[in-house]
C-alpha positions as CSV (number, residue, x, y, z in Angstrom):
1,X,-33.5,-7.8,60.3
2,X,-35.9,-7.1,57.5
3,X,-32.9,-5.2,55.8
4,X,-31.1,-8.4,56.2
5,X,-33.7,-11.0,54.8
6,X,-34.3,-8.2,51.5
7,X,-30.0,-8.3,51.0
8,X,-30.4,-12.2,51.2
9,X,-33.0,-12.6,49.0
10,X,-31.5,-10.2,46.5
11,X,-28.2,-12.1,46.4
12,X,-30.1,-15.6,45.7
13,X,-31.9,-14.1,43.3
14,X,-28.9,-12.7,41.1
15,X,-27.4,-16.5,41.8
16,X,-30.3,-17.9,40.0
17,X,-30.1,-15.6,37.2
18,X,-26.5,-15.8,36.8
19,X,-26.7,-19.8,36.8
20,X,-29.6,-19.7,34.5
21,X,-27.8,-17.4,32.0
22,X,-31.2,-16.0,30.6
23,X,-29.4,-12.8,29.7
24,X,-26.1,-12.1,27.9
25,X,-24.3,-9.3,26.9
26,X,-22.8,-9.7,23.6
27,X,-20.6,-8.0,20.8
28,X,-23.2,-7.1,18.2
29,X,-25.8,-6.3,20.9
30,X,-26.4,-6.0,24.6
31,X,-29.4,-8.0,26.9
32,X,-29.6,-11.0,24.6
33,X,-32.2,-13.2,25.9
34,X,-32.4,-16.7,26.2
35,X,-34.5,-18.4,23.7
36,X,-33.5,-22.1,23.5
37,X,-31.3,-24.3,25.0
38,X,-30.3,-28.3,25.4
39,X,-28.7,-29.3,28.4
40,X,-28.8,-32.9,27.5
41,X,-30.4,-33.8,31.1
42,X,-32.3,-36.7,29.6
43,X,-31.3,-40.1,29.3
44,X,-31.6,-40.3,25.6
45,X,-31.6,-37.5,22.7
46,X,-34.7,-35.5,22.9
47,X,-36.4,-36.1,19.5
48,X,-38.6,-33.3,20.0
49,X,-35.7,-31.0,19.3
50,X,-33.5,-33.2,17.2
51,X,-33.6,-35.1,14.2
52,X,-31.1,-38.2,14.0
53,X,-29.9,-38.2,10.1
54,X,-29.1,-41.5,8.4
55,X,-27.0,-41.0,5.8
56,X,-24.5,-43.8,3.4
57,X,-20.8,-43.3,3.2
58,X,-19.8,-40.6,0.4
59,X,-23.2,-38.9,0.4
60,X,-21.1,-35.3,0.8
61,X,-17.7,-34.4,0.7
62,X,-16.4,-38.0,0.0
63,X,-16.8,-38.7,3.9
64,X,-16.0,-42.3,4.7
65,X,-18.7,-43.0,7.6
66,X,-22.3,-43.9,7.6
67,X,-24.6,-41.8,9.8
68,X,-26.6,-44.1,11.7
69,X,-29.2,-43.7,15.0
70,X,-27.6,-46.5,16.8
71,X,-26.7,-46.0,20.3
72,X,-23.1,-46.3,20.0
73,X,-22.7,-43.3,17.7
74,X,-25.1,-40.9,19.6
75,X,-25.8,-41.2,23.0
76,X,-25.9,-39.3,26.3
77,X,-23.6,-39.7,29.2
78,X,-23.0,-37.5,32.4
79,X,-25.4,-34.8,30.9
80,X,-23.2,-34.9,27.9
81,X,-23.9,-35.6,24.2
82,X,-21.6,-38.1,23.0
83,X,-21.2,-38.4,19.1
84,X,-18.7,-41.2,18.5
85,X,-16.9,-42.4,15.4
86,X,-16.3,-45.9,15.1
87,X,-14.4,-48.5,12.7
88,X,-16.8,-50.9,11.9
89,X,-18.4,-52.6,9.3
90,X,-22.0,-51.0,8.6
91,X,-23.5,-52.0,5.2
92,X,-21.3,-50.4,2.5
93,X,-19.3,-48.1,5.3
94,X,-16.1,-49.3,6.9
95,X,-17.0,-46.5,9.9
96,X,-19.9,-45.1,11.7
97,X,-20.7,-41.9,13.2
98,X,-23.6,-39.6,14.1
99,X,-25.3,-36.6,12.7
100,X,-28.2,-34.8,14.4
101,X,-29.9,-31.3,13.4
102,X,-32.9,-29.1,14.3
103,X,-34.8,-28.7,10.8
104,X,-38.3,-28.1,11.2
105,X,-38.1,-28.3,15.2
106,X,-36.3,-25.0,15.7
107,X,-34.7,-22.4,13.3
108,X,-33.4,-18.8,14.1
109,X,-32.8,-15.8,12.3
110,X,-29.8,-13.7,14.2
111,X,-28.8,-14.1,17.5
112,X,-25.9,-15.3,19.6
113,X,-25.0,-18.9,19.4
114,X,-23.0,-20.6,22.3
115,X,-21.8,-24.4,22.2
116,X,-19.7,-25.8,24.9
117,X,-17.9,-28.8,23.5
118,X,-14.7,-31.1,24.0
119,X,-13.0,-31.3,20.3
120,X,-11.1,-34.8,19.6
121,X,-7.7,-34.4,17.8
122,X,-7.2,-37.6,15.6
123,X,-6.1,-38.3,12.0
124,X,-9.0,-37.9,9.6
125,X,-11.6,-36.8,11.9
126,X,-14.0,-33.7,11.3
127,X,-16.2,-32.8,14.0
128,X,-18.6,-29.5,13.1
129,X,-21.1,-27.3,14.7
130,X,-22.9,-25.2,11.7
131,X,-25.6,-23.4,10.6
132,X,-27.8,-24.0,7.1
133,X,-30.6,-22.1,5.7
134,X,-34.3,-23.3,5.7
135,X,-34.2,-22.2,1.9
136,X,-31.7,-25.3,1.0
137,X,-34.8,-27.3,-0.6
138,X,-35.4,-24.1,-2.6
139,X,-31.9,-22.4,-3.4
140,X,-29.8,-25.5,-3.1
141,X,-26.4,-25.2,-1.7
142,X,-24.4,-23.2,-1.7
143,X,-27.1,-20.3,-2.4
144,X,-29.0,-20.9,0.3
145,X,-26.0,-19.8,2.6
146,X,-24.0,-21.6,5.3
147,X,-22.4,-20.5,8.3
148,X,-19.7,-22.9,10.2
149,X,-19.6,-22.0,13.7
150,X,-16.9,-24.7,14.4
151,X,-15.0,-27.0,12.4
152,X,-12.0,-29.0,13.4
153,X,-9.4,-31.6,11.4
154,X,-7.1,-33.9,12.2
155,X,-4.7,-33.2,14.8
156,X,-4.3,-29.5,14.7
157,X,-4.7,-27.2,17.5
158,X,-6.8,-24.8,15.1
159,X,-10.6,-23.9,15.3
160,X,-12.0,-22.8,11.9
161,X,-15.1,-20.7,11.6
162,X,-16.4,-19.8,7.7
163,X,-19.3,-19.0,5.5
164,X,-20.5,-20.4,2.3
165,X,-22.4,-18.7,-0.3
166,X,-23.2,-18.5,-3.8
167,X,-20.2,-16.3,-4.1
168,X,-17.8,-17.5,-1.6
169,X,-17.6,-21.0,-1.0
170,X,-15.3,-24.1,-1.0
171,X,-16.4,-25.4,-4.3
172,X,-14.6,-22.6,-5.9
173,X,-12.1,-22.1,-3.4
174,X,-13.3,-18.5,-2.2
175,X,-14.9,-19.3,1.1
176,X,-14.4,-16.5,3.5
177,X,-13.2,-17.8,6.9
178,X,-11.1,-17.4,10.0
179,X,-9.1,-19.5,12.9
180,X,-7.8,-19.5,16.0
181,X,-5.1,-21.4,17.4
182,X,-5.9,-23.1,21.3
183,X,-3.0,-25.1,22.6
184,X,-3.7,-28.6,23.7
185,X,-7.2,-28.2,22.1
186,X,-8.3,-31.7,23.2
187,X,-7.7,-31.6,26.9
188,X,-10.8,-29.5,27.9
189,X,-14.0,-28.0,27.0
190,X,-14.2,-24.6,25.4
191,X,-17.1,-22.4,24.5
192,X,-17.7,-22.2,20.7
193,X,-19.8,-19.1,19.4
194,X,-21.2,-17.2,17.0
195,X,-23.2,-13.5,16.7
196,X,-25.2,-12.6,13.8
197,X,-27.4,-9.9,12.5
198,X,-28.4,-8.4,9.3
199,X,-25.0,-6.8,8.9
200,X,-22.3,-9.0,10.8
201,X,-21.1,-12.5,11.7
202,X,-18.5,-12.7,14.4
203,X,-16.9,-15.4,15.5
204,X,-15.5,-16.3,19.3
205,X,-14.2,-18.9,21.5
206,X,-14.2,-18.5,25.5
207,X,-15.5,-14.9,24.6
208,X,-12.4,-14.0,22.6
209,X,-13.2,-12.7,19.4
210,X,-11.2,-14.3,16.2
211,X,-13.1,-13.5,13.3
212,X,-15.7,-11.0,12.1
213,X,-17.4,-10.5,8.4
214,X,-19.0,-7.5,7.7
215,X,-21.7,-7.5,4.9
216,X,-20.4,-4.0,3.5
217,X,-17.0,-5.4,3.3
218,X,-17.9,-8.7,0.9
219,X,-21.5,-8.2,-0.6
220,X,-23.1,-5.7,-2.6
221,X,-26.2,-7.8,-2.6
222,X,-27.0,-11.8,-2.8
223,X,-26.4,-11.7,1.0
224,X,-28.2,-14.9,2.1
225,X,-28.1,-14.5,5.8
226,X,-31.3,-13.1,6.6
227,X,-33.1,-16.3,6.4
228,X,-33.8,-18.7,9.3
229,X,-31.1,-21.2,9.6
230,X,-31.1,-24.6,11.7
231,X,-28.5,-26.2,13.7
232,X,-26.3,-28.9,12.6
233,X,-23.7,-31.0,14.7
234,X,-21.7,-34.0,13.3
235,X,-18.3,-35.6,12.9
236,X,-17.5,-36.8,9.8
237,X,-14.7,-39.5,9.4
238,X,-12.3,-38.9,6.4
239,X,-13.4,-36.6,3.3
240,X,-11.6,-34.4,1.1
241,X,-10.4,-32.0,3.9
242,X,-9.1,-34.1,6.7
243,X,-8.1,-37.1,4.2
244,X,-8.4,-40.6,5.7
245,X,-8.1,-41.8,9.4
246,X,-4.8,-43.7,10.0
247,X,-4.3,-47.4,10.2
248,X,-4.6,-47.3,14.1
249,X,-7.9,-45.5,14.3
250,X,-10.7,-47.3,16.3
251,X,-12.7,-44.7,17.8
252,X,-13.2,-41.0,18.5
253,X,-15.4,-38.8,20.6
254,X,-16.9,-35.3,20.0
255,X,-18.5,-34.4,23.5
256,X,-21.2,-31.3,23.9
257,X,-22.0,-30.4,26.9
258,X,-24.5,-27.7,26.4
259,X,-25.8,-25.1,23.7
260,X,-27.7,-22.2,24.3
261,X,-29.3,-19.6,21.8
262,X,-30.1,-16.1,22.7
263,X,-31.6,-13.3,20.8
């Protein structure tokens, strides 16, 4: 009987560890430890973890939306964060949406980042999950460095992962990135991920690697990815990449189930 109880306890402990995902074997490192997570279990966004950005249209990338803190643009539903873009008048804007970040609340230097999300496919829509260096106010962009974990535009079944730096960036059309096709992308949730250390960056979707950048292949110096970076999640409407929404556009939902950071 004691042996049976012992095995039952071991089984329960292993199940609990699996569900909580406190460790994770990665690509660049084994035995990652969970250091930060967001499961969106509260009724409202936790402002101890997140900043909600308020921005006018045209602030960056010729985007059309105003970023607001309105409940219609950023809300939690069934333990999911919903960032909703809406066609509506708001000040000078004809569209509204949401953008949040962890700046001055949480930032990380290296690690494994996993974000489970459902991506919309609509003309003129640009959801993104990305990391930006804390040095942006000192160095400016793109010298500070940017790591795009996930970007998507329009009706494509393509996900993009990209870096921007002083040497490589979209302003000079020299950004370095990869992409992955996922058929019927918008029909279900996927886990978008990045692993990052002092020598490499690796992008994956549902644990399938699709792009890797090694420092030795591109940077003799001025590798900006040795600083702390904070997380940004947003959904832009319009802009230089996707173009304008269609005339029938009414709203779009970018849904995030959970976020986990391991180091």
